[in-house]
N, C-alpha and C positions, 0 to 999 in steps of 0.2 A: 413260400410254404405251399406244398402240394395238397390240393383238396379233392382231387378226383381219383385218388388211389382207393382200392377196396379196403375196408376196415380190416386190419390185421388181427384183431381179437374177436373172440366169439364167446358168448355166455354159455356156461355148461348146460343151461336149460334148453338152449338152441341146438346143442349137439345131440341131446337125447332124441331118438327117433330118426336121426340122419341115416340114410341108406349107406350100405357098404357094398362095394363092387370088386370083383376079381379083375385082374389085368385085362381080360378079354371082354369086360363090360357086363358079365353075368352078375345079377344081384344076388349077393350072398346072404344078406340080412340087414340088420340095423343096429345102431348104437343104442343100447338100453340105458346105460349110465356110465359115468366116468368114475374111476377109482384113483384117488389122489393120495400120495404119500404125505402123511401128516408132518413129518420132520422136514423133508426137503421142499415140499410144495409141488413136486413134479407129478405130472399125470403118469401113473404107472400103467394102467390098463384102460381099455374101453371094453366094458362088458357087452358083448355082442349077442343079440338074439337071432336065431336062425331056425329054419325048418318050421314045422307045424302049419296049421291052417286056421285062420281067424283067431289067432291067439291061443289055440289049443295045441298041446304037444310041442311047443317051442322049446328049444334047448338054448343054453347060454354058455358062452365061452369067454374067458378073459383074453383079449387080444392085446399084445404089447402095443402101447401107444405109438412107438417108433415105427410100427409096421403099417401105419395109416398115413395117407397124405390126401389132403382135400383137393378135389378136382371141381373147379367152378363150372365146367361144361356139363358135368353130371349132377351137380348140386349134391355131392355126396363124397364119401371117402373111398379111395382105391387102395387095395392091399395086394401084395404079391402072394398072399396065402390062398391056396386053392380050397375048393369045397371038400376034396378028398382029405386034405390036411386037417380041416376043421372036424370032419367026421372021425378021423383017426387020432385026434388030440388026446393026450393023457386025461383021464377022468379027474375031475376035481374031487378032492377029499373035503370033508366037512370043515376043516380048519386051514384050507389052502392059503388064505391070506396071512397066516401066522407061521407058515412053514417055508423057511428060506430055501431049503434043499429042494422042495417041490417047485418053488418059483424058478430056481436056477435051471432045473430040468425043463420047465415049460418054456422059458426064454430060449434055451438051447434047441428045443424041438422046432421052434419057429425061426431059428437062426438070428435072433435079436440080442443085442446087448442089454443086460438087465438095467433097469432105470436107476438103481442105486450105485452103479459103477460110473 
């Protein structure tokens, strides 16, 4: 039995606040919270906060969970999504979590396979 390997699980409360970096190491923002599909139990999105200053003017975008990978050397998540892509992302509508057509477009925008497929 191997006891020295890193813990492969993480509590959702420990994910909240974790920094998110671009591939070149630029800090893009942080994970605000996770959105979990009630039926499948899969993590659908990480709601990422970015921009603003001292918590004011911050914007939030759902990032497909599949677009994040944890990097132990950064103690944060790395994504191939650029700041320009975040800033140009489709605006969320009020009912974005209930609109499958909007979700499909969003996943397509980021080049990600939807979590329900």
